[in-house]
C-alpha positions as CSV (number, residue, x, y, z in Angstrom):
1,M,-8.0,-28.2,8.0
2,S,-8.4,-25.3,5.5
3,R,-8.2,-26.1,1.8
4,T,-7.8,-22.4,1.0
5,Q,-4.7,-21.4,-0.9
6,I,-3.7,-17.8,-1.7
7,A,-1.5,-17.0,-4.6
8,P,-0.5,-13.3,-4.8
9,S,0.1,-12.2,-8.4
10,I,3.5,-10.6,-9.0
11,L,2.0,-8.8,-12.0
12,S,0.7,-6.2,-9.5
13,A,4.0,-5.7,-7.7
14,D,6.8,-3.2,-8.3
15,F,8.7,-4.7,-11.2
16,T,11.9,-3.1,-10.0
17,R,11.7,-5.0,-6.7
18,L,10.2,-8.4,-7.6
19,G,12.4,-10.4,-5.2
20,A,11.4,-8.1,-2.3
21,A,7.7,-8.2,-3.3
22,A,7.8,-12.0,-3.3
23,E,9.4,-12.2,0.1
24,A,6.9,-9.7,1.5
25,V,4.3,-12.4,1.4
26,A,6.4,-15.5,1.8
27,G,5.4,-16.2,5.3
28,D,1.7,-16.1,4.6
29,A,1.0,-17.0,0.9
30,D,0.9,-20.5,-0.5
31,W,2.1,-19.7,-4.0
32,L,3.5,-16.8,-6.0
33,H,1.4,-16.4,-9.1
34,V,3.5,-15.4,-12.2
35,D,1.6,-14.3,-15.3
36,V,3.6,-14.9,-18.5
37,M,2.1,-13.0,-21.4
38,D,3.5,-12.9,-25.0
39,G,1.6,-10.0,-26.6
40,H,-0.1,-12.5,-29.0
41,F,-2.4,-14.8,-27.1
42,V,-3.2,-11.7,-24.9
43,P,-2.4,-8.1,-25.8
44,N,0.0,-7.5,-22.9
45,L,3.7,-8.5,-22.7
46,T,5.1,-9.4,-19.3
47,L,7.6,-11.8,-17.9
48,G,9.6,-14.6,-19.5
49,L,11.9,-17.5,-18.7
50,P,14.8,-15.4,-17.3
51,V,12.6,-13.6,-14.8
52,V,11.0,-16.8,-13.7
53,A,14.4,-18.4,-13.2
54,G,15.5,-15.4,-11.2
55,L,12.4,-15.4,-9.0
56,A,12.8,-19.1,-8.3
57,K,16.2,-18.4,-6.8
58,A,15.0,-15.2,-5.0
59,T,12.0,-16.5,-3.1
60,S,11.0,-19.5,-0.9
61,L,7.5,-19.5,-2.3
62,P,6.7,-22.1,-5.0
63,L,6.0,-20.4,-8.3
64,D,2.5,-20.9,-10.0
65,C,3.3,-20.0,-13.6
66,H,0.3,-19.0,-15.7
67,L,1.2,-19.2,-19.4
68,M,-1.0,-16.8,-21.4
69,I,1.0,-17.4,-24.6
70,E,0.7,-19.0,-28.0
71,E,2.3,-22.4,-28.3
72,P,2.2,-23.3,-24.6
73,D,2.9,-27.0,-25.5
74,R,6.3,-25.8,-26.8
75,W,7.2,-23.8,-23.7
76,A,5.6,-25.4,-20.7
77,V,8.3,-27.8,-19.8
78,R,10.9,-25.0,-20.2
79,Y,9.1,-23.0,-17.4
80,A,9.1,-26.1,-15.2
81,E,12.9,-26.4,-15.8
82,A,13.3,-22.7,-14.9
83,G,11.8,-23.4,-11.5
84,A,8.0,-23.3,-11.7
85,A,6.3,-25.8,-9.3
86,S,3.0,-25.5,-11.2
87,V,2.5,-24.6,-14.8
88,T,-0.9,-23.6,-16.3
89,I,-1.5,-23.8,-20.0
90,H,-4.6,-22.4,-21.7
91,A,-7.1,-24.7,-23.3
92,E,-7.7,-22.1,-26.0
93,A,-4.0,-22.1,-27.1
94,A,-2.8,-25.7,-26.4
95,R,-2.8,-28.1,-29.3
96,A,-1.9,-31.2,-27.2
97,P,-3.0,-30.4,-23.6
98,V,-2.9,-34.0,-22.5
99,R,0.5,-34.7,-23.8
100,T,1.8,-31.5,-22.4
101,A,0.2,-32.3,-19.0
102,R,1.8,-35.7,-18.9
103,D,5.2,-34.3,-19.8
104,L,5.0,-31.8,-17.0
105,R,3.8,-34.4,-14.5
106,A,6.6,-36.7,-15.5
107,G,9.0,-34.1,-14.3
108,G,7.2,-33.6,-11.0
109,T,5.5,-30.4,-11.9
110,R,1.8,-29.7,-11.1
111,V,-0.3,-29.0,-14.1
112,G,-3.1,-26.4,-14.5
113,L,-5.5,-26.0,-17.4
114,G,-6.8,-22.4,-17.8
115,L,-10.1,-21.4,-19.3
116,N,-11.1,-18.0,-20.5
117,P,-14.5,-16.6,-19.2
118,A,-16.4,-17.6,-22.4
119,T,-14.9,-21.1,-22.5
120,P,-17.4,-23.8,-21.2
121,V,-16.1,-26.1,-18.5
122,D,-18.0,-29.2,-19.7
123,G,-15.9,-29.5,-22.8
124,Y,-12.9,-30.4,-20.7
125,A,-14.6,-32.8,-18.2
126,D,-12.9,-35.8,-19.7
127,V,-9.4,-34.4,-19.2
128,L,-9.8,-33.4,-15.5
129,G,-8.0,-36.6,-14.5
130,E,-4.9,-35.4,-16.4
131,I,-4.5,-32.2,-14.5
132,D,-4.0,-31.0,-10.9
133,M,-5.7,-27.7,-11.2
134,L,-8.4,-26.0,-13.3
135,L,-7.9,-22.2,-13.5
136,L,-11.0,-20.2,-14.3
137,M,-10.4,-16.7,-15.5
138,T,-12.8,-14.3,-13.7
139,V,-11.8,-11.4,-16.1
140,E,-10.7,-11.4,-19.7
141,P,-7.0,-12.3,-19.6
142,G,-4.3,-9.8,-20.4
143,F,-4.3,-7.0,-17.8
144,G,-4.6,-6.7,-14.1
145,G,-7.1,-4.5,-12.3
146,Q,-10.2,-5.5,-14.2
147,Q,-13.7,-5.9,-12.8
148,F,-14.7,-9.3,-11.6
149,L,-17.1,-11.1,-14.0
150,E,-20.0,-12.4,-11.9
151,F,-21.2,-15.0,-14.4
152,V,-18.0,-17.1,-14.0
153,L,-19.3,-18.1,-10.5
154,N,-21.6,-20.5,-12.3
155,K,-18.6,-22.0,-14.0
156,V,-16.9,-22.4,-10.7
157,R,-19.9,-24.3,-9.3
158,R,-20.1,-26.5,-12.4
159,A,-16.3,-27.2,-12.1
160,R,-16.7,-28.2,-8.5
161,S,-19.6,-30.5,-9.3
162,L,-17.6,-32.2,-12.1
163,V,-14.5,-32.6,-9.9
164,S,-16.6,-34.0,-7.0
165,A,-18.6,-36.3,-9.2
166,A,-15.4,-37.8,-10.6
167,E,-13.8,-38.0,-7.1
168,L,-10.7,-36.2,-8.2
169,D,-8.2,-34.2,-6.2
170,V,-8.2,-31.2,-8.6
171,W,-7.9,-27.7,-7.3
172,I,-10.1,-25.0,-8.7
173,E,-8.3,-21.7,-9.0
174,V,-9.9,-18.3,-9.8
175,D,-7.9,-15.4,-11.3
176,G,-9.0,-11.9,-11.9
177,G,-10.7,-9.2,-9.8
178,V,-10.3,-11.3,-6.7
179,D,-10.4,-9.0,-3.7
180,H,-11.7,-9.0,-0.1
181,E,-15.3,-9.0,-1.3
182,T,-15.3,-11.3,-4.3
183,V,-13.1,-13.9,-2.6
184,A,-16.0,-15.0,-0.4
185,R,-18.3,-15.5,-3.4
186,C,-15.7,-17.6,-5.2
187,A,-15.1,-19.7,-2.1
188,E,-18.9,-20.3,-1.7
189,A,-19.0,-21.4,-5.3
190,G,-16.3,-24.0,-4.7
191,A,-12.9,-22.4,-5.5
192,D,-10.0,-23.2,-3.3
193,V,-7.1,-21.4,-4.9
194,F,-7.3,-17.6,-5.2
195,V,-5.1,-15.4,-7.3
196,A,-5.1,-11.8,-6.0
197,G,-3.0,-9.0,-7.5
198,S,-3.9,-5.4,-6.5
199,A,-5.8,-6.7,-3.4
200,V,-2.4,-7.8,-2.1
201,Y,0.2,-5.6,-3.6
202,G,-2.0,-2.5,-3.6
203,A,-2.3,-2.8,0.2
204,D,-0.1,-1.1,2.7
205,D,0.7,-4.5,4.3
206,P,0.7,-7.2,1.6
207,A,1.1,-10.0,4.2
208,A,-1.9,-8.8,6.2
209,A,-3.9,-8.6,3.0
210,V,-3.1,-12.3,2.3
211,R,-4.2,-13.3,5.8
212,E,-7.5,-11.4,5.5
213,L,-8.2,-13.0,2.1
214,R,-7.6,-16.4,3.6
215,E,-9.8,-15.7,6.6
216,R,-12.7,-14.5,4.4
217,A,-12.4,-17.4,2.0
218,D,-12.3,-19.9,4.9
219,R,-15.3,-18.4,6.5
220,A,-17.3,-18.5,3.3
221,S,-16.3,-22.0,2.4
222,R,-17.6,-23.2,5.9
223,S,-20.9,-21.4,5.6
């Protein structure tokens, strides 16, 4: 059975038709990735709680909320209450990641820990048992459409090694510059959840793009 999961990023969709963009991939994607940016932790400003709550009502896809914000400990549970099925906080911004992770899990929400490209994986090896997913940024966070950073593949390999050695069921998600070429390299390195923005919503047929990404990742992970 395939472990591959595809999470189209709504950041690359038409913001005037978010509900329709979500439903365009609902039959093929596993998650809808929602980037929440506050203009402080990252320079961009995107979506907030009201939009997440609206999306949760407008789509059948579970929401994978990626909080690129200051004070994620303060806001994470609020996003879960708004309808997110998975909430990722950034290690660089969280002051109490373990407490926040436990608060989210207590409410039945999956927990992700995000790491920027320059943040080493090994410093968080001891908290892997407190999370459900490790998100590795493959671009500098803040804007869509950036070029994939090849050196992060070594972090993906290291993360997979740490997860396997600890015998944990922790997903490894990659986010940034993931397209029909880079998805295979990420899968070979050990990623199993793939966030794709322009590769999906820049395509004429977003659903077909999701299917092709899954096929390429599956093929690479089996090789």
